[in-house]
C-alpha positions as CSV (number, residue, x, y, z in Angstrom):
1,M,52.0,4.6,33.7
2,P,55.5,4.7,33.0
3,Q,57.1,1.7,31.5
4,E,59.4,0.8,34.6
5,T,56.5,0.5,37.0
6,L,54.9,-2.1,35.0
7,N,54.9,-5.9,35.8
8,G,55.5,-8.5,33.5
9,H,51.9,-9.3,32.9
10,E,50.9,-5.5,32.4
11,V,53.7,-5.2,29.6
12,R,52.3,-8.2,27.9
13,S,48.9,-6.8,28.1
14,Q,50.0,-3.4,26.8
15,R,52.0,-5.0,23.9
16,S,49.0,-7.3,22.9
17,T,46.6,-4.3,23.2
18,R,48.8,-2.6,20.6
19,A,48.8,-5.4,18.2
20,L,44.9,-5.8,18.6
21,T,44.4,-2.4,17.6
22,R,46.8,-2.3,15.0
23,A,45.3,-5.5,13.5
24,A,41.9,-3.9,13.8
25,G,43.2,-1.0,11.7
26,E,44.8,-3.1,9.0
27,L,41.4,-5.0,8.6
28,I,39.3,-1.9,8.4
29,A,41.8,-0.3,5.8
30,E,41.4,-3.7,4.0
31,N,37.8,-4.4,3.9
32,G,35.9,-1.9,6.0
33,Y,34.6,-1.9,9.7
34,Q,31.5,-3.9,9.0
35,A,33.2,-6.8,7.6
36,M,35.9,-6.9,10.5
37,T,35.2,-9.4,13.3
38,L,36.7,-9.6,16.7
39,A,38.0,-13.1,15.8
40,M,39.7,-12.0,12.9
41,V,41.4,-9.2,14.8
42,G,42.8,-11.8,17.4
43,E,44.1,-13.9,14.4
44,R,45.6,-11.1,12.5
45,A,47.4,-10.0,15.7
46,G,48.8,-13.5,16.2
47,Y,46.9,-14.3,19.1
48,S,43.7,-16.6,20.0
49,R,40.5,-15.5,17.9
50,S,39.1,-15.1,21.4
51,L,41.5,-12.4,22.8
52,A,40.1,-9.4,21.2
53,T,36.8,-10.2,22.8
54,A,38.1,-10.8,26.0
55,R,40.2,-7.6,25.9
56,F,37.3,-5.2,24.4
57,G,34.1,-6.9,24.9
58,S,32.7,-5.6,21.5
59,K,33.5,-4.1,18.3
60,A,32.3,-0.8,19.5
61,K,34.8,-0.7,22.3
62,L,37.7,-1.9,20.1
63,L,36.8,0.8,17.5
64,E,36.8,3.4,20.2
65,A,40.4,2.3,21.3
66,L,41.6,2.4,17.8
67,V,40.1,5.9,17.2
68,D,41.6,7.2,20.4
69,E,45.2,5.8,19.2
70,I,44.8,7.4,15.8
71,A,43.4,10.7,17.2
72,V,46.2,11.3,19.5
73,R,48.7,10.3,16.8
74,W,47.2,12.8,14.3
75,S,46.4,15.6,16.7
76,L,48.3,18.9,16.8
77,E,48.7,18.6,20.5
78,K,52.3,17.3,20.5
79,I,53.2,20.0,18.1
80,E,51.4,23.0,19.5
81,P,53.8,23.9,22.3
82,E,56.6,24.3,20.0
83,A,54.6,26.2,17.6
84,E,53.3,28.5,20.4
85,A,56.7,29.7,21.3
86,L,57.3,31.2,17.7
87,P,55.9,34.2,15.7
88,G,52.7,32.9,14.2
89,I,53.9,32.4,10.5
90,Q,56.6,30.2,11.7
91,G,54.5,28.4,14.2
92,L,52.0,27.8,11.4
93,H,55.1,26.4,9.3
94,T,56.0,24.0,12.3
95,L,52.6,22.6,12.5
96,L,52.1,21.9,9.0
97,T,55.6,20.5,8.7
98,G,55.1,18.3,11.9
99,I,51.9,16.9,9.9
100,Q,54.0,16.6,6.7
101,D,56.6,14.5,8.9
102,S,53.8,12.4,9.9
103,Y,52.9,11.4,6.6
104,R,56.4,10.4,5.7
105,K,57.0,8.4,9.1
106,T,53.8,6.7,9.6
107,P,52.1,5.7,6.1
108,H,50.4,2.9,7.7
109,S,48.8,5.1,10.3
110,L,47.9,7.4,7.5
111,L,46.0,4.7,5.6
112,V,44.1,3.5,8.9
113,L,43.1,7.3,9.6
114,Y,41.7,7.5,6.2
115,A,40.0,4.1,6.2
116,L,38.2,5.3,9.5
117,L,37.4,8.9,8.1
118,F,35.5,7.3,5.2
119,E,33.8,4.9,7.8
120,A,32.6,8.0,9.6
121,L,30.5,8.7,6.6
122,G,28.8,5.3,6.7
123,P,26.5,3.8,9.5
124,V,28.5,4.4,12.7
125,P,27.3,7.7,14.3
126,E,29.7,7.7,17.3
127,L,32.6,7.5,14.7
128,R,31.4,10.3,12.8
129,E,30.9,12.6,16.0
130,R,34.6,11.6,17.0
131,F,35.9,12.9,13.7
132,V,33.9,15.8,13.6
133,T,35.3,16.9,16.8
134,F,38.7,15.8,15.9
135,H,38.6,18.1,12.7
136,R,37.1,21.1,14.7
137,R,39.9,20.8,17.0
138,M,42.3,20.8,14.2
139,R,40.8,23.7,12.6
140,A,40.7,25.7,15.7
141,G,44.3,25.1,16.5
142,I,45.4,26.2,13.1
143,A,43.0,29.3,13.1
144,A,44.5,30.2,16.5
145,T,48.0,30.0,15.2
146,I,46.9,32.4,12.3
147,R,45.4,34.8,14.6
148,R,48.4,34.9,16.6
149,G,50.4,35.9,13.4
150,I,47.9,38.5,12.3
151,L,48.5,40.0,15.9
152,D,52.2,39.9,15.7
153,G,52.4,41.3,12.2
154,S,53.8,38.1,10.6
155,I,50.7,37.1,9.0
156,R,48.6,39.3,6.6
157,S,45.9,41.2,8.4
158,D,43.2,40.6,5.8
159,V,43.3,37.0,6.1
160,D,40.2,35.2,7.5
161,A,41.7,32.8,10.0
162,D,38.7,30.4,10.0
163,E,38.6,30.3,6.4
164,Q,42.1,29.6,5.8
165,A,42.2,26.8,8.4
166,T,39.4,25.1,6.9
167,A,41.0,25.5,3.5
168,I,44.4,24.1,4.9
169,V,42.8,21.0,6.6
170,A,40.7,20.4,3.3
171,Q,44.1,20.5,1.2
172,L,45.7,18.2,3.7
173,R,42.7,15.7,3.5
174,G,42.9,16.0,-0.2
175,V,46.6,14.9,-0.7
176,A,46.1,12.1,1.5
177,Y,43.0,11.0,-0.3
178,L,44.6,11.3,-3.5
179,W,47.6,9.2,-2.3
180,K,45.6,6.4,-1.0
181,L,43.7,6.3,-4.2
182,D,46.6,6.5,-6.6
183,P,49.8,5.9,-4.7
184,E,51.7,5.2,-7.9
185,T,51.4,8.7,-9.2
186,T,51.2,10.6,-5.9
187,D,54.2,11.7,-3.8
188,P,52.3,13.2,-0.9
189,A,55.6,14.5,0.8
190,R,56.5,16.4,-2.5
191,T,53.1,17.6,-2.9
192,L,52.8,18.7,0.7
193,S,56.3,20.5,0.6
194,L,54.8,22.5,-2.6
195,F,51.6,23.4,-0.6
196,L,53.5,24.2,2.4
197,D,55.5,26.6,0.3
198,Q,52.5,28.4,-1.3
199,C,50.6,28.5,1.9
200,M,53.6,30.4,3.6
201,S,54.0,32.6,0.5
202,H,50.2,33.6,0.6
203,L,49.9,34.1,4.2
204,A,53.2,35.9,5.2
205,V,53.6,39.6,5.4
206,N,57.2,39.5,4.1
207,P,57.5,35.8,2.4
208,R,61.3,35.2,1.5
209,K,62.3,32.2,-0.4
210,G,63.8,29.6,1.8
211,R,62.9,31.4,5.0
212,F,60.7,28.8,6.4
213,R,62.6,25.8,5.6
214,E,64.9,26.4,8.3
215,V,62.4,27.0,11.0
216,G,61.4,24.2,13.4
217,R,63.6,21.7,11.8
């Protein structure tokens, strides 16, 4: 709903909902989902301890809202239209650069994403299902871009698109995990930049130094 059509109550409701989901993400990142309570979320967000219960009804519903927000923020859907207008190798560069930029621009969101990813390995089956779907869609989007590059001749024809997409997603997750584990010695932006250059050189039919840095910027 466009912001200009909202009345004062609706604007305040949206603002408080964003604050509650952000607080929930912070608490999960700090101590895990099981330790989080709705009262703690309301208090962390700067509201009453009962507001989160009134707004979401349960921890499961609050978690669902948080996952929706994170999934939208970290999906490729916002970048894909731009990437689809480019030759395959340049489109892939645009996708990966968009992800790299998100690491730099929203580090808090990245911490929450990884907290949720680890929670998805625990006793929250609905969370696991959501992130399985999330990663399958991400791999499918990257694989489709690689296939397009193979067809247009910008990506090597001997590349397996599905295997390469899985390797790319695994690399992205590994970089972020290492940064979360040891932020003092890990620079995710520099590491991703190196990976991006290596990925382009490996996949491109005619890699040229500096060719891709100007694309999609």
